[in-house]
C-alpha positions in Angstrom: -34.2 -33.8 -11.3 -32.5 -31.0 -10.8 -31.9 -29.3 -7.5 -31.9 -26.2 -8.6 -35.6 -25.7 -8.8 -35.8 -27.3 -5.3 -37.8 -30.7 -4.1 -41.2 -32.0 -5.3 -44.1 -32.9 -4.2 -47.3 -34.8 -4.7 -50.7 -35.1 -2.9 -52.0 -37.9 -2.8 -56.2 -38.7 -1.3 -57.1 -41.2 0.9 -60.1 -43.2 0.8 -61.5 -40.6 3.6 -60.8 -37.6 1.3 -57.7 -37.0 3.1 -54.9 -35.0 1.0 -51.8 -36.0 1.8 -49.0 -34.4 0.9 -45.3 -36.3 -0.3 -41.9 -35.1 -1.4 -40.2 -37.8 -4.0 -37.2 -38.8 -2.7 -35.8 -41.3 -5.0 -36.1 -43.5 -7.6 -35.0 -46.7 -9.1 -35.3 -49.3 -11.4 -35.0 -53.4 -10.9 -36.0 -55.3 -13.6 -38.3 -53.6 -15.2 -40.6 -52.1 -12.1 -40.1 -48.2 -11.5 -39.4 -48.2 -7.7 -40.5 -44.8 -6.2 -39.4 -43.2 -3.2 -41.8 -40.3 -0.5 -41.5 -38.9 3.1 -44.7 -37.0 4.3 -44.0 -33.4 3.4 -44.9 -31.7 6.4 -43.4 -28.0 7.3 -41.7 -26.8 10.1 -41.4 -30.2 11.5 -38.0 -31.5 11.5 -37.4 -35.5 10.0 -36.6 -37.7 12.6 -33.4 -40.0 11.9 -34.6 -43.4 12.3 -32.0 -46.2 11.9 -32.9 -48.7 9.4 -33.3 -52.4 10.7 -33.6 -54.5 7.1 
């Protein structure tokens, strides 16, 4: 993905028909499986930094 084009978004629909917009963060491959990470795309609300405790 190129930074020149800006962030990538997807929209998914839950079982109740609610649309949820997500921003693509990153992907990695491990033992032949690709894992992707997304953040909720909430316009106008700053993301809160959370400490990773894992």
